[in-house]
Short mmCIF file of the C-alpha atoms (twelve columns), coordinates in Angstrom:
data_MODEL
# 
_entry.id   MODEL 
# 
loop_
_atom_site.group_PDB 
_atom_site.id 
_atom_site.type_symbol 
_atom_site.label_atom_id 
_atom_site.label_alt_id 
_atom_site.label_comp_id 
_atom_site.label_asym_id 
_atom_site.label_seq_id 
_atom_site.Cartn_x 
_atom_site.Cartn_y 
_atom_site.Cartn_z 
_atom_site.pdbx_PDB_model_num 
ATOM 1   C CA . MET A 1   30.385  -87.741  4.784  1 
ATOM 2   C CA . ASP A 2   29.901  -89.972  7.797  1 
ATOM 3   C CA . SER A 3   30.270  -93.603  6.760  1 
ATOM 4   C CA . GLU A 4   28.522  -94.884  9.894  1 
ATOM 5   C CA . ALA A 5   24.773  -94.309  9.576  1 
ATOM 6   C CA . VAL A 6   23.036  -92.996  12.690 1 
ATOM 7   C CA . GLU A 7   20.457  -95.603  13.757 1 
ATOM 8   C CA . ILE A 8   17.071  -94.213  14.744 1 
ATOM 9   C CA . ASP A 9   14.309  -96.221  16.381 1 
ATOM 10  C CA . GLY A 10  11.080  -95.204  14.632 1 
ATOM 11  C CA . SER A 11  8.898   -96.674  17.389 1 
ATOM 12  C CA . VAL A 12  10.131  -94.556  20.331 1 
ATOM 13  C CA . MET A 13  7.966   -92.021  22.164 1 
ATOM 14  C CA . GLU A 14  5.369   -90.578  19.779 1 
ATOM 15  C CA . GLY A 15  6.382   -93.296  17.308 1 
ATOM 16  C CA . GLY A 16  4.845   -91.703  14.200 1 
ATOM 17  C CA . GLY A 17  5.628   -89.799  11.029 1 
ATOM 18  C CA . GLN A 18  7.225   -86.959  12.948 1 
ATOM 19  C CA . ILE A 19  10.304  -89.088  13.655 1 
ATOM 20  C CA . LEU A 20  10.695  -89.549  9.898  1 
ATOM 21  C CA . ARG A 21  10.258  -85.847  9.124  1 
ATOM 22  C CA . VAL A 22  12.726  -84.547  11.710 1 
ATOM 23  C CA . SER A 23  15.295  -87.308  11.014 1 
ATOM 24  C CA . ALA A 24  15.191  -86.932  7.236  1 
ATOM 25  C CA . ALA A 25  15.428  -83.123  7.328  1 
ATOM 26  C CA . LEU A 26  18.350  -83.165  9.785  1 
ATOM 27  C CA . SER A 27  20.109  -85.896  7.801  1 
ATOM 28  C CA . CYS A 28  19.863  -83.694  4.699  1 
ATOM 29  C CA . ILE A 29  21.150  -80.588  6.549  1 
ATOM 30  C CA . THR A 30  23.946  -82.183  8.604  1 
ATOM 31  C CA . GLY A 31  25.110  -84.604  5.905  1 
ATOM 32  C CA . SER A 32  24.767  -87.599  8.285  1 
ATOM 33  C CA . SER A 33  23.465  -90.857  6.865  1 
ATOM 34  C CA . ILE A 34  20.551  -92.317  8.798  1 
ATOM 35  C CA . LYS A 35  18.905  -95.701  9.142  1 
ATOM 36  C CA . ILE A 36  15.388  -95.652  10.597 1 
ATOM 37  C CA . THR A 37  13.942  -98.953  11.831 1 
ATOM 38  C CA . LYS A 38  10.540  -99.985  13.260 1 
ATOM 39  C CA . ILE A 39  8.786   -97.143  11.422 1 
ATOM 40  C CA . ARG A 40  5.323   -96.443  12.918 1 
ATOM 41  C CA . ALA A 41  5.532   -99.883  14.556 1 
ATOM 42  C CA . GLY A 42  2.678   -99.245  16.991 1 
ATOM 43  C CA . ARG A 43  0.199   -97.845  14.440 1 
ATOM 44  C CA . SER A 44  -2.836  -99.755  13.154 1 
ATOM 45  C CA . THR A 45  -1.203  -99.768  9.693  1 
ATOM 46  C CA . PRO A 46  2.530   -99.846  10.482 1 
ATOM 47  C CA . GLY A 47  5.263   -98.688  8.110  1 
ATOM 48  C CA . LEU A 48  5.298   -95.936  5.518  1 
ATOM 49  C CA . ARG A 49  2.000   -94.478  4.246  1 
ATOM 50  C CA . PRO A 50  1.861   -92.590  0.932  1 
ATOM 51  C CA . GLN A 51  2.435   -89.172  2.537  1 
ATOM 52  C CA . HIS A 52  5.512   -90.372  4.474  1 
ATOM 53  C CA . LEU A 53  6.970   -91.953  1.355  1 
ATOM 54  C CA . THR A 54  6.323   -88.774  -0.676 1 
ATOM 55  C CA . GLY A 55  8.013   -86.654  2.014  1 
ATOM 56  C CA . LEU A 56  11.094  -88.884  2.153  1 
ATOM 57  C CA . GLN A 57  11.417  -88.884  -1.642 1 
ATOM 58  C CA . LEU A 58  11.128  -85.090  -1.668 1 
ATOM 59  C CA . VAL A 59  13.957  -84.716  0.884  1 
ATOM 60  C CA . SER A 60  16.088  -87.247  -0.966 1 
ATOM 61  C CA . ASP A 61  15.577  -85.246  -4.210 1 
ATOM 62  C CA . LEU A 62  16.432  -81.961  -2.469 1 
ATOM 63  C CA . CYS A 63  19.736  -83.307  -1.130 1 
ATOM 64  C CA . SER A 64  20.637  -85.498  -4.149 1 
ATOM 65  C CA . GLY A 65  20.460  -88.379  -1.697 1 
ATOM 66  C CA . SER A 66  20.270  -92.123  -1.955 1 
ATOM 67  C CA . LEU A 67  17.132  -93.563  -0.344 1 
ATOM 68  C CA . GLN A 68  16.866  -97.303  0.343  1 
ATOM 69  C CA . GLY A 69  13.886  -99.396  1.426  1 
ATOM 70  C CA . ALA A 70  11.318  -96.698  0.695  1 
ATOM 71  C CA . SER A 71  8.038   -98.306  -0.318 1 
ATOM 72  C CA . ILE A 72  4.477   -98.333  1.064  1 
ATOM 73  C CA . GLY A 73  4.376   -100.417 4.255  1 
ATOM 74  C CA . SER A 74  8.155   -100.509 4.648  1 
ATOM 75  C CA . THR A 75  9.316   -100.320 8.294  1 
ATOM 76  C CA . ASP A 76  13.058  -99.765  7.612  1 
ATOM 77  C CA . ILE A 77  14.655  -97.112  5.427  1 
ATOM 78  C CA . SER A 78  18.090  -95.592  5.023  1 
ATOM 79  C CA . LEU A 79  19.027  -92.183  3.601  1 
ATOM 80  C CA . THR A 80  22.497  -91.119  2.520  1 
ATOM 81  C CA . PRO A 81  22.404  -87.396  1.727  1 
ATOM 82  C CA . GLY A 82  24.445  -85.608  -0.936 1 
ATOM 83  C CA . LYS A 83  24.582  -81.907  -1.817 1 
ATOM 84  C CA . THR A 84  21.436  -79.833  -1.251 1 
ATOM 85  C CA . ARG A 85  20.477  -78.085  -4.482 1 
ATOM 86  C CA . ALA A 86  17.903  -75.438  -5.245 1 
ATOM 87  C CA . GLY A 87  15.384  -76.248  -7.945 1 
ATOM 88  C CA . ASN A 88  11.733  -76.831  -8.804 1 
ATOM 89  C CA . TYR A 89  10.451  -79.838  -6.894 1 
ATOM 90  C CA . THR A 90  7.027   -81.469  -7.104 1 
ATOM 91  C CA . ALA A 91  5.662   -83.857  -4.486 1 
ATOM 92  C CA . ASP A 92  2.232   -85.464  -4.853 1 
ATOM 93  C CA . THR A 93  0.849   -87.817  -2.205 1 
ATOM 94  C CA . GLN A 94  -1.979  -88.784  -4.646 1 
ATOM 95  C CA . THR A 95  -4.145  -89.097  -1.535 1 
ATOM 96  C CA . ALA A 96  -5.477  -86.695  1.080  1 
ATOM 97  C CA . GLY A 97  -2.030  -86.874  2.732  1 
ATOM 98  C CA . SER A 98  -1.237  -83.448  4.158  1 
ATOM 99  C CA . VAL A 99  0.670   -80.882  2.073  1 
ATOM 100 C CA . CYS A 100 1.506   -79.131  5.368  1 
ATOM 101 C CA . LEU A 101 3.432   -82.193  6.559  1 
ATOM 102 C CA . LEU A 102 5.287   -82.268  3.211  1 
ATOM 103 C CA . LEU A 103 6.234   -78.628  3.771  1 
ATOM 104 C CA . GLN A 104 7.323   -79.447  7.338  1 
ATOM 105 C CA . VAL A 105 9.930   -81.935  6.107  1 
ATOM 106 C CA . ALA A 106 11.084  -80.005  3.004  1 
ATOM 107 C CA . LEU A 107 11.267  -76.437  4.319  1 
ATOM 108 C CA . PRO A 108 14.292  -76.856  6.644  1 
ATOM 109 C CA . CYS A 109 16.216  -78.654  3.863  1 
ATOM 110 C CA . ALA A 110 15.485  -75.973  1.240  1 
ATOM 111 C CA . LEU A 111 16.879  -73.315  3.613  1 
ATOM 112 C CA . TYR A 112 20.326  -74.882  3.198  1 
ATOM 113 C CA . ALA A 113 20.332  -74.904  -0.629 1 
ATOM 114 C CA . ASP A 114 22.418  -72.615  -2.870 1 
ATOM 115 C CA . ALA A 115 19.476  -70.491  -4.126 1 
ATOM 116 C CA . ALA A 116 15.689  -70.164  -3.839 1 
ATOM 117 C CA . SER A 117 13.641  -73.348  -4.391 1 
ATOM 118 C CA . GLN A 118 10.091  -73.810  -5.655 1 
ATOM 119 C CA . LEU A 119 8.113   -76.602  -4.033 1 
ATOM 120 C CA . CYS A 120 4.864   -77.702  -5.651 1 
ATOM 121 C CA . LEU A 121 3.064   -79.801  -3.026 1 
ATOM 122 C CA . LYS A 122 -0.085  -81.768  -3.822 1 
ATOM 123 C CA . GLY A 123 -2.449  -83.609  -1.477 1 
ATOM 124 C CA . GLY A 124 -4.790  -82.510  1.307  1 
ATOM 125 C CA . THR A 125 -4.662  -78.844  2.378  1 
ATOM 126 C CA . ASN A 126 -7.278  -79.166  5.129  1 
ATOM 127 C CA . ALA A 127 -6.893  -82.736  6.331  1 
ATOM 128 C CA . GLU A 128 -7.584  -84.541  9.602  1 
ATOM 129 C CA . MET A 129 -4.648  -85.235  11.950 1 
ATOM 130 C CA . ALA A 130 -2.423  -82.522  10.440 1 
ATOM 131 C CA . PRO A 131 -2.150  -78.736  10.505 1 
ATOM 132 C CA . GLN A 132 -4.594  -76.967  8.171  1 
ATOM 133 C CA . ILE A 133 -2.869  -74.887  5.470  1 
ATOM 134 C CA . ASP A 134 -4.420  -71.790  7.086  1 
ATOM 135 C CA . TYR A 135 -2.508  -72.646  10.271 1 
ATOM 136 C CA . THR A 136 0.757   -73.004  8.359  1 
ATOM 137 C CA . VAL A 137 0.319   -69.595  6.696  1 
ATOM 138 C CA . LYS A 138 -1.164  -67.627  9.615  1 
ATOM 139 C CA . VAL A 139 0.620   -69.091  12.665 1 
ATOM 140 C CA . PHE A 140 3.689   -71.147  11.694 1 
ATOM 141 C CA . LYS A 141 5.010   -68.799  8.972  1 
ATOM 142 C CA . PRO A 142 5.178   -65.517  10.961 1 
ATOM 143 C CA . ILE A 143 6.796   -67.268  13.937 1 
ATOM 144 C CA . VAL A 144 9.508   -69.120  11.957 1 
ATOM 145 C CA . GLU A 145 10.292  -65.809  10.240 1 
ATOM 146 C CA . LYS A 146 11.693  -64.749  13.642 1 
ATOM 147 C CA . PHE A 147 14.461  -67.362  13.069 1 
ATOM 148 C CA . GLY A 148 15.257  -65.739  9.701  1 
ATOM 149 C CA . VAL A 149 13.232  -68.211  7.598  1 
ATOM 150 C CA . HIS A 150 11.570  -66.649  4.549  1 
ATOM 151 C CA . PHE A 151 9.109   -68.510  2.361  1 
ATOM 152 C CA . ASP A 152 6.011   -67.647  0.356  1 
ATOM 153 C CA . CYS A 153 3.002   -69.901  0.212  1 
ATOM 154 C CA . ASP A 154 0.458   -69.729  -2.592 1 
ATOM 155 C CA . ILE A 155 -2.679  -71.866  -2.095 1 
ATOM 156 C CA . ARG A 156 -3.566  -72.874  -5.680 1 
ATOM 157 C CA . MET A 157 -6.351  -75.312  -4.810 1 
ATOM 158 C CA . ARG A 158 -7.849  -76.398  -1.501 1 
ATOM 159 C CA . SER A 159 -8.996  -79.940  -0.902 1 
ATOM 160 C CA . VAL A 160 -11.739 -79.818  1.664  1 
ATOM 161 C CA . GLY A 161 -14.088 -82.503  2.802  1 
ATOM 162 C CA . PHE A 162 -14.879 -85.908  4.136  1 
ATOM 163 C CA . TYR A 163 -11.865 -88.088  3.312  1 
ATOM 164 C CA . PRO A 164 -11.251 -86.310  0.026  1 
ATOM 165 C CA . LYS A 165 -9.024  -87.833  -2.614 1 
ATOM 166 C CA . GLY A 166 -6.588  -84.977  -2.242 1 
ATOM 167 C CA . GLY A 167 -6.419  -82.606  -5.186 1 
ATOM 168 C CA . GLY A 168 -5.136  -79.714  -3.088 1 
ATOM 169 C CA . GLU A 169 -2.092  -77.829  -4.359 1 
ATOM 170 C CA . VAL A 170 0.250   -75.375  -2.662 1 
ATOM 171 C CA . LYS A 171 3.248   -73.636  -4.244 1 
ATOM 172 C CA . ALA A 172 5.958   -72.624  -1.782 1 
ATOM 173 C CA . THR A 173 9.044   -70.570  -2.608 1 
ATOM 174 C CA . VAL A 174 11.815  -70.963  -0.031 1 
ATOM 175 C CA . ASN A 175 14.795  -68.612  0.198  1 
ATOM 176 C CA . PRO A 176 18.109  -69.994  1.460  1 
ATOM 177 C CA . ILE A 177 19.797  -68.652  4.607  1 
ATOM 178 C CA . LYS A 178 23.423  -68.591  5.764  1 
ATOM 179 C CA . GLU A 179 22.418  -69.530  9.319  1 
ATOM 180 C CA . LEU A 180 19.333  -69.322  11.535 1 
ATOM 181 C CA . THR A 181 19.147  -66.815  14.385 1 
ATOM 182 C CA . PRO A 182 17.935  -67.901  17.839 1 
ATOM 183 C CA . VAL A 183 14.542  -66.772  19.116 1 
ATOM 184 C CA . THR A 184 13.317  -65.797  22.573 1 
ATOM 185 C CA . MET A 185 9.571   -65.931  23.231 1 
ATOM 186 C CA . THR A 186 8.988   -65.857  26.987 1 
ATOM 187 C CA . GLU A 187 6.519   -62.997  27.514 1 
ATOM 188 C CA . ARG A 188 2.968   -63.652  26.335 1 
ATOM 189 C CA . GLY A 189 1.502   -60.184  26.919 1 
ATOM 190 C CA . ASN A 190 -2.254  -59.654  26.451 1 
ATOM 191 C CA . ILE A 191 -4.458  -61.130  23.747 1 
ATOM 192 C CA . THR A 192 -5.211  -58.169  21.447 1 
ATOM 193 C CA . LYS A 193 -6.966  -59.716  18.439 1 
ATOM 194 C CA . ILE A 194 -9.159  -62.728  17.685 1 
ATOM 195 C CA . TYR A 195 -10.224 -63.456  14.111 1 
ATOM 196 C CA . GLY A 196 -10.716 -66.338  11.720 1 
ATOM 197 C CA . ARG A 197 -12.690 -67.929  8.934  1 
ATOM 198 C CA . ALA A 198 -15.477 -70.506  8.877  1 
ATOM 199 C CA . TYR A 199 -15.838 -72.004  5.419  1 
ATOM 200 C CA . VAL A 200 -18.001 -74.355  3.386  1 
ATOM 201 C CA . ALA A 201 -17.083 -75.897  0.048  1 
ATOM 202 C CA . GLY A 202 -18.892 -77.828  -2.653 1 
ATOM 203 C CA . VAL A 203 -22.590 -78.556  -2.203 1 
ATOM 204 C CA . LEU A 204 -22.793 -77.626  1.477  1 
ATOM 205 C CA . PRO A 205 -25.085 -74.691  2.393  1 
ATOM 206 C CA . PHE A 206 -23.573 -71.346  3.413  1 
ATOM 207 C CA . LYS A 207 -25.673 -71.482  6.599  1 
ATOM 208 C CA . LEU A 208 -23.194 -74.051  8.004  1 
ATOM 209 C CA . ALA A 209 -20.380 -71.467  7.838  1 
ATOM 210 C CA . LYS A 210 -22.546 -68.925  9.669  1 
ATOM 211 C CA . ASP A 211 -23.517 -71.500  12.318 1 
ATOM 212 C CA . MET A 212 -19.877 -72.495  12.956 1 
ATOM 213 C CA . SER A 213 -18.839 -68.855  13.225 1 
ATOM 214 C CA . ALA A 214 -21.698 -67.884  15.586 1 
ATOM 215 C CA . ALA A 215 -21.137 -70.875  17.883 1 
ATOM 216 C CA . ALA A 216 -17.390 -70.168  18.058 1 
ATOM 217 C CA . VAL A 217 -17.938 -66.480  18.894 1 
ATOM 218 C CA . ARG A 218 -20.469 -67.395  21.639 1 
ATOM 219 C CA . THR A 219 -18.024 -69.860  23.201 1 
ATOM 220 C CA . ILE A 220 -15.080 -67.422  23.236 1 
ATOM 221 C CA . ARG A 221 -17.313 -64.582  24.533 1 
ATOM 222 C CA . LYS A 222 -18.002 -66.532  27.740 1 
ATOM 223 C CA . GLU A 223 -14.327 -66.224  28.619 1 
ATOM 224 C CA . ILE A 224 -13.022 -63.171  26.714 1 
ATOM 225 C CA . LYS A 225 -15.582 -60.394  26.904 1 
ATOM 226 C CA . GLU A 226 -13.666 -57.258  25.978 1 
ATOM 227 C CA . LEU A 227 -12.452 -58.084  22.436 1 
ATOM 228 C CA . TYR A 228 -14.263 -57.840  19.114 1 
ATOM 229 C CA . ILE A 229 -14.165 -61.330  17.586 1 
ATOM 230 C CA . ASN A 230 -14.248 -61.402  13.812 1 
ATOM 231 C CA . ILE A 231 -14.822 -64.880  12.335 1 
ATOM 232 C CA . GLN A 232 -15.845 -64.479  8.705  1 
ATOM 233 C CA . PRO A 233 -18.237 -67.068  7.212  1 
ATOM 234 C CA . GLN A 234 -17.031 -67.892  3.674  1 
ATOM 235 C CA . GLN A 235 -18.136 -69.951  0.699  1 
ATOM 236 C CA . GLU A 236 -15.110 -71.531  -1.029 1 
ATOM 237 C CA . LYS A 237 -15.723 -71.096  -4.761 1 
ATOM 238 C CA . GLU A 238 -13.271 -71.763  -7.592 1 
ATOM 239 C CA . LYS A 239 -10.209 -72.726  -5.599 1 
ATOM 240 C CA . ALA A 240 -11.633 -75.726  -3.731 1 
ATOM 241 C CA . CYS A 241 -12.369 -79.346  -4.535 1 
ATOM 242 C CA . GLY A 242 -14.558 -81.616  -2.438 1 
ATOM 243 C CA . ASN A 243 -17.548 -81.031  -0.173 1 
ATOM 244 C CA . GLY A 244 -16.715 -80.047  3.361  1 
ATOM 245 C CA . ASN A 245 -16.662 -77.443  6.084  1 
ATOM 246 C CA . GLY A 246 -14.178 -76.217  8.632  1 
ATOM 247 C CA . ILE A 247 -13.080 -73.334  10.807 1 
ATOM 248 C CA . ILE A 248 -9.834  -71.783  12.007 1 
ATOM 249 C CA . ILE A 249 -9.626  -69.104  14.711 1 
ATOM 250 C CA . ILE A 250 -6.440  -67.112  15.383 1 
ATOM 251 C CA . ALA A 251 -5.508  -65.086  18.468 1 
ATOM 252 C CA . GLU A 252 -2.627  -62.588  18.522 1 
ATOM 253 C CA . SER A 253 -0.928  -61.150  21.607 1 
ATOM 254 C CA . SER A 254 0.647   -57.759  22.310 1 
ATOM 255 C CA . THR A 255 4.144   -59.304  22.119 1 
ATOM 256 C CA . GLY A 256 3.630   -61.014  18.738 1 
ATOM 257 C CA . CYS A 257 2.623   -64.482  19.918 1 
ATOM 258 C CA . ILE A 258 0.063   -66.262  17.706 1 
ATOM 259 C CA . PHE A 259 -2.260  -69.126  18.684 1 
ATOM 260 C CA . ALA A 260 -4.967  -71.056  16.874 1 
ATOM 261 C CA . GLY A 261 -7.855  -73.436  17.288 1 
ATOM 262 C CA . SER A 262 -9.357  -75.283  14.329 1 
ATOM 263 C CA . ALA A 263 -11.802 -78.046  13.485 1 
ATOM 264 C CA . LEU A 264 -13.115 -79.810  10.400 1 
ATOM 265 C CA . GLY A 265 -16.715 -80.832  9.804  1 
ATOM 266 C CA . LYS A 266 -17.581 -84.516  9.766  1 
ATOM 267 C CA . LYS A 267 -20.643 -86.293  8.425  1 
ATOM 268 C CA . GLY A 268 -23.444 -86.206  10.971 1 
ATOM 269 C CA . VAL A 269 -21.806 -83.569  13.229 1 
ATOM 270 C CA . TYR A 270 -23.734 -80.320  13.726 1 
ATOM 271 C CA . ALA A 271 -21.975 -77.174  12.488 1 
ATOM 272 C CA . ASP A 272 -22.166 -75.422  15.856 1 
ATOM 273 C CA . LYS A 273 -20.369 -78.369  17.443 1 
ATOM 274 C CA . VAL A 274 -17.503 -77.842  14.963 1 
ATOM 275 C CA . GLY A 275 -17.374 -74.127  15.864 1 
ATOM 276 C CA . ILE A 276 -17.371 -74.885  19.604 1 
ATOM 277 C CA . GLU A 277 -14.575 -77.476  19.207 1 
ATOM 278 C CA . ALA A 278 -12.297 -74.916  17.477 1 
ATOM 279 C CA . ALA A 279 -13.121 -72.211  20.049 1 
ATOM 280 C CA . GLU A 280 -12.389 -74.523  22.978 1 
ATOM 281 C CA . MET A 281 -9.093  -75.568  21.415 1 
ATOM 282 C CA . LEU A 282 -8.088  -71.898  21.056 1 
ATOM 283 C CA . LEU A 283 -9.118  -71.054  24.641 1 
ATOM 284 C CA . LYS A 284 -7.171  -74.034  25.989 1 
ATOM 285 C CA . ASN A 285 -4.097  -72.801  24.138 1 
ATOM 286 C CA . ILE A 286 -4.288  -69.247  25.501 1 
ATOM 287 C CA . ARG A 287 -5.217  -70.117  29.096 1 
ATOM 288 C CA . HIS A 288 -1.766  -71.424  30.009 1 
ATOM 289 C CA . ASN A 289 -0.075  -68.057  29.398 1 
ATOM 290 C CA . GLY A 290 2.680   -69.627  27.286 1 
ATOM 291 C CA . CYS A 291 3.870   -68.078  24.001 1 
ATOM 292 C CA . VAL A 292 3.113   -70.889  21.552 1 
ATOM 293 C CA . ASP A 293 0.223   -73.313  21.201 1 
ATOM 294 C CA . GLU A 294 0.542   -77.092  21.483 1 
ATOM 295 C CA . PHE A 295 0.815   -77.519  17.673 1 
ATOM 296 C CA . LEU A 296 3.547   -74.955  17.067 1 
ATOM 297 C CA . GLN A 297 5.598   -76.211  19.996 1 
ATOM 298 C CA . ASP A 298 7.048   -79.292  18.290 1 
ATOM 299 C CA . GLN A 299 7.340   -77.616  14.861 1 
ATOM 300 C CA . LEU A 300 9.846   -75.080  16.268 1 
ATOM 301 C CA . ILE A 301 12.240  -77.677  17.745 1 
ATOM 302 C CA . ILE A 302 14.177  -78.284  14.507 1 
ATOM 303 C CA . PHE A 303 14.735  -74.525  14.003 1 
ATOM 304 C CA . MET A 304 15.885  -74.092  17.624 1 
ATOM 305 C CA . ALA A 305 18.298  -77.020  17.147 1 
ATOM 306 C CA . LEU A 306 19.798  -75.533  13.970 1 
ATOM 307 C CA . ALA A 307 20.022  -71.875  15.080 1 
ATOM 308 C CA . LYS A 308 23.285  -70.279  16.153 1 
ATOM 309 C CA . GLY A 309 22.892  -69.343  19.826 1 
ATOM 310 C CA . THR A 310 20.371  -69.925  22.591 1 
ATOM 311 C CA . SER A 311 16.614  -69.979  21.949 1 
ATOM 312 C CA . ARG A 312 14.086  -69.840  24.787 1 
ATOM 313 C CA . ILE A 313 10.382  -70.508  24.271 1 
ATOM 314 C CA . ARG A 314 7.686   -70.540  26.933 1 
ATOM 315 C CA . THR A 315 4.941   -73.132  26.485 1 
ATOM 316 C CA . GLY A 316 2.110   -74.882  28.266 1 
ATOM 317 C CA . ALA A 317 2.492   -78.606  28.960 1 
ATOM 318 C CA . VAL A 318 5.266   -80.099  26.811 1 
ATOM 319 C CA . THR A 319 3.701   -82.533  24.332 1 
ATOM 320 C CA . LEU A 320 4.946   -85.999  23.450 1 
ATOM 321 C CA . HIS A 321 5.470   -84.735  19.863 1 
ATOM 322 C CA . THR A 322 7.815   -82.051  21.230 1 
ATOM 323 C CA . GLN A 323 9.727   -84.520  23.432 1 
ATOM 324 C CA . THR A 324 10.115  -86.785  20.395 1 
ATOM 325 C CA . ALA A 325 11.416  -83.938  18.190 1 
ATOM 326 C CA . ILE A 326 13.938  -82.991  20.908 1 
ATOM 327 C CA . HIS A 327 15.092  -86.618  21.234 1 
ATOM 328 C CA . ILE A 328 15.771  -86.849  17.463 1 
ATOM 329 C CA . ALA A 329 17.340  -83.361  17.244 1 
ATOM 330 C CA . GLU A 330 19.809  -84.218  20.027 1 
ATOM 331 C CA . GLN A 331 20.678  -87.502  18.290 1 
ATOM 332 C CA . LEU A 332 21.465  -85.824  14.957 1 
ATOM 333 C CA . THR A 333 22.902  -82.418  15.949 1 
ATOM 334 C CA . GLN A 334 25.096  -80.916  18.687 1 
ATOM 335 C CA . ALA A 335 22.050  -79.038  20.062 1 
ATOM 336 C CA . LYS A 336 21.323  -79.334  23.791 1 
ATOM 337 C CA . PHE A 337 17.798  -78.840  25.156 1 
ATOM 338 C CA . THR A 338 16.605  -78.237  28.701 1 
ATOM 339 C CA . ILE A 339 13.022  -77.945  29.914 1 
ATOM 340 C CA . THR A 340 12.363  -75.914  33.067 1 
ATOM 341 C CA . LYS A 341 9.094   -75.595  34.941 1 
ATOM 342 C CA . CYS A 342 7.978   -72.011  35.704 1 
ATOM 343 C CA . GLU A 343 5.831   -71.081  38.639 1 
ATOM 344 C CA . ASP A 344 3.737   -68.084  37.617 1 
ATOM 345 C CA . GLU A 345 2.176   -65.913  40.315 1 
ATOM 346 C CA . LEU A 346 -0.222  -64.367  37.778 1 
ATOM 347 C CA . SER A 347 -1.676  -67.593  36.571 1 
ATOM 348 C CA . ARG A 348 -2.770  -70.841  38.175 1 
ATOM 349 C CA . ASN A 349 -1.315  -72.628  35.197 1 
ATOM 350 C CA . ILE A 350 2.149   -74.071  35.069 1 
ATOM 351 C CA . THR A 351 4.278   -73.133  32.079 1 
ATOM 352 C CA . TYR A 352 7.617   -74.462  30.882 1 
ATOM 353 C CA . ILE A 353 10.635  -72.851  29.265 1 
ATOM 354 C CA . ILE A 354 12.152  -74.938  26.478 1 
ATOM 355 C CA . GLU A 355 15.726  -73.743  26.106 1 
ATOM 356 C CA . CYS A 356 18.105  -74.839  23.382 1 
ATOM 357 C CA . GLN A 357 21.785  -74.229  22.822 1 
ATOM 358 C CA . GLY A 358 21.565  -74.445  19.025 1 
ATOM 359 C CA . SER A 359 24.086  -76.300  16.883 1 
ATOM 360 C CA . GLY A 360 24.712  -73.262  14.652 1 
ATOM 361 C CA . ALA A 361 24.357  -75.135  11.346 1 
ATOM 362 C CA . VAL A 362 25.930  -73.033  8.565  1 
ATOM 363 C CA . ASN A 363 24.795  -73.318  4.948  1 
ATOM 364 C CA . PRO A 364 27.859  -74.623  3.057  1 
ATOM 365 C CA . ASN A 365 26.233  -73.871  -0.323 1 
ATOM 366 C CA . LEU A 366 25.989  -70.083  0.082  1 
# 
């Protein structure tokens, strides 16, 4: 146990909750104590929000840690980790705080436990400013499985809608690993499949789902003419609380790359506009000829940093979230990242290779 806590500036670069998630997870896994200051200093409501606090408490529980300074609005916290133990853990933001962001912080930690863990996560499943649960299951999960990560995700209740109170619930079962294997994703191949779901919940008419789907298909068709595009309109019945609408569209490539575009309905916004927004997001993410979309990019950094060996992932423009995750990963592990620009004759777009010599973190509890 390192007596000197690693000091992390919570206001650097992206300056948001991601710094907390990556720092706390790596503290738990490496056994290093951390002190995070100036948390979300540049945000309109600085300091910890309910979902950040819930995530930190969850990690602290998982690693039998000691967490200081953790309260709503707090800008300084410290975490001293203990032994990571498998178990049944429940985390409830009691708001529309994202369950996907809770999973993002807890999943890496649970991999280094002594047995399988059950995580019951409550909050928003389809919330603004966070991945939708559909994204986590359909895009994030199959790609992190390439590192050797295995988890199941059961959506018990969706919370959909305009600033819902939460009420969503996801049960995740995470299996431990001895060590993560590195991943190479540098060849995109051709897009072979495009599919998705456009949904309405609560009192909203089914026609909205059809309108979102039709508008999304029309938009993609302008650019990708040869593929059948299957976006199913759906009415969420028993397993949803709240009134709302949304859409997620997935594209798969011949080499196993997966991309997505998604959007949530808002009061006063036409359904076709929501469909077009998701379609344009997807198209933007497949135009650059990289192997991951802009949202997966930063979520893979922690796994690259922990894996044993060299990972190489080809992306479009490197996001500030990704640069922030790399900055924290290099502070808390022995991992070394390099980013190289690729000139591609086939495409006008510039891509980048993110390469990482992983730290080879071994699970001491297995």
